C-alpha positions in Angstrom: 39.3 1.2 45.9 36.8 3.5 47.7 37.0 5.9 44.8 37.0 3.7 42.4 33.0 2.3 43.2 32.4 5.1 43.8 32.8 6.6 40.0 31.2 3.4 38.7 28.1 3.8 40.8 28.5 7.2 39.9 28.7 6.3 36.1 25.4 3.8 36.9 23.5 6.3 38.4 24.0 9.0 35.5 24.0 6.2 32.6 20.4 5.4 33.6 19.3 8.9 34.6 20.1 10.3 31.3 18.6 6.3 30.1 15.2 7.2 31.7 15.4 11.2 30.7 16.4 9.8 26.9 19.5 11.6 26.6 21.6 8.5 25.8 24.1 10.9 23.7 25.1 12.1 27.6 27.2 8.9 28.2 28.1 8.5 24.7 25.6 5.8 24.4 23.0 5.7 21.7 19.4 5.2 22.6 17.2 2.7 21.9 15.7 3.0 18.5 11.9 3.3 18.2 10.6 0.5 15.9 10.1 2.1 12.3 6.3 0.6 11.2 7.1 -1.4 8.1 5.3 0.5 5.0 2.9 -2.4 3.9 2.9 -1.9 -0.5 1.0 -4.6 -2.3 -0.2 -3.5 -5.9 -3.0 -6.1 -7.6 -2.7 -6.3 -11.3 -6.1 -7.5 -12.6 -5.8 -8.3 -16.6 -8.6 -10.4 -16.9 -12.6 -9.6 -17.4 -13.7 -12.8 -16.0 -16.0 -11.2 -12.6 -14.5 -13.8 -10.9 -11.1 -12.6 -10.5 -12.2 -8.9 -10.7 -14.3 -10.4 -7.5 -10.9 -12.3 -5.7 -8.5 -8.4 -6.4 -11.3 -7.1 -4.2 -11.9 -9.3 -1.7 -8.0 -9.6 -1.6 -7.2 -5.5 -0.7 -10.3 -6.2 1.5 -8.4 -8.7 2.9 -5.4 -7.8 3.2 -6.5 -4.2 4.6 -8.3 -6.2 7.7 -5.3 -8.5 8.2 -3.1 -5.2 8.6 -6.4 -3.4 11.2 -6.2 -5.9 13.7 -2.0 -5.3 13.8 -2.7 -1.5 14.0 -0.4 -1.2 10.5 -1.2 0.7 7.4 -1.2 -1.0 3.8 -1.7 1.6 0.8 -3.6 -0.3 -2.0 -3.5 0.2 -6.0 -5.3 -2.3 -8.5 -4.1 -1.7 -12.1 -6.8 -2.7 -14.4 -4.6 -4.2 -18.0 -5.7 -5.7 -20.8 -9.5 -6.4 -20.6 -9.5 -6.2 -17.1 -9.6 -2.5 -17.5 -14.2 -3.8 -17.7 -13.5 -3.6 -14.4 -13.0 0.4 -13.7 -15.1 0.9 -16.7 -17.9 3.5 -15.7 -19.8 2.7 -18.1 -19.7 -1.9 -17.6 -18.2 -2.5 -14.8 -20.0 -5.8 -13.3 -18.7 -4.4 -9.5 -19.4 -0.5 -9.6 -20.8 -1.2 -5.3 -18.7 -3.3 -4.5 -15.8 -0.9 -5.4 -17.4 1.6 -4.1 -17.5 0.7 -0.9 -14.2 -0.9 -1.0 -12.9 2.9 -1.7 -15.8 4.2 1.3 -13.3 1.5 3.2 -9.9 2.3 1.8 -8.8 5.3 2.2 -5.3 4.6 1.0 -6.1 2.3 -2.1 -5.1 3.8 -5.4 -7.5 2.7 -8.8 -5.6 2.3 -12.1 -6.4 1.9 -15.1 -4.3 1.8 -18.0 -5.0 4.3 -21.0 -3.4 2.2 -23.2 -6.1 -0.7 -23.1 -8.8 2.1 -22.4 -7.6 3.4 -26.3 -7.1 0.3 -27.8 -10.9 -0.8 -26.2 -12.4 3.1 -26.8 -11.1 2.3 -31.1 -12.5 -1.1 -31.0 -15.7 -0.2 -30.1 -16.2 3.6 -31.5 -16.6 5.0 -28.4 -15.0 7.2 -25.2 -14.9 4.8 -21.8 -14.5 7.0 -18.5 -13.3 5.5 -15.9 -15.2 4.9 -12.9 -14.5 7.9 -10.0 -12.3 8.0 -8.5 -10.5 5.8 -11.2 -7.3 7.6 -12.1 -6.3 6.7 -15.4 -2.5 5.3 -15.8 0.3 5.3 -19.5 0.8 1.9 -19.0 -1.2 -0.6 -16.7 1.7 -2.9 -16.1 4.2 -0.2 -16.6 2.4 1.3 -13.5 2.9 -2.6 -11.7 6.5 -2.0 -12.7 7.2 0.8 -11.3 5.5 -0.1 -8.0 7.7 -3.2 -7.9 11.3 -1.9 -8.4 9.4 0.6 -5.3 9.3 -2.2 -3.6 5.5 -3.0 -3.7 4.6 -6.9 -3.5 2.5 -7.8 -6.0 -0.5 -10.6 -6.5 -1.3 -10.8 -9.9 -5.6 -10.9 -9.0 
């Protein structure tokens, strides 16, 4: 009886020491997995040239970033401008250049994407080249970009 007690006690001591050292595999026990931080990813679609709608997209991005920063969690945000919403990211006429520049500076994981199809239609209609704001990129189809991101697990917000 005493031998059984000593064997059980020795097993408990070995398991405890192994757990403290992170060596759960020595006893066959699985070490507790460290929680994997959730990947927060948000795509915001702007498809209107209404200044209020565009401003909301900027506010949403700033507020979401701030909310997760308060929880020490990272977030990636992409604003996709499509249709008349490309005005937000146009270097020549964007009404929100300064707020966007400040947002880009404050949020290193922010991506600004302009729909090329919408840009080409606007160029044809207006008769001149349209360049995106510095730091913004061109994607073939804005709505296609939104779809790709959603299929990859990104949350969607219509600005």
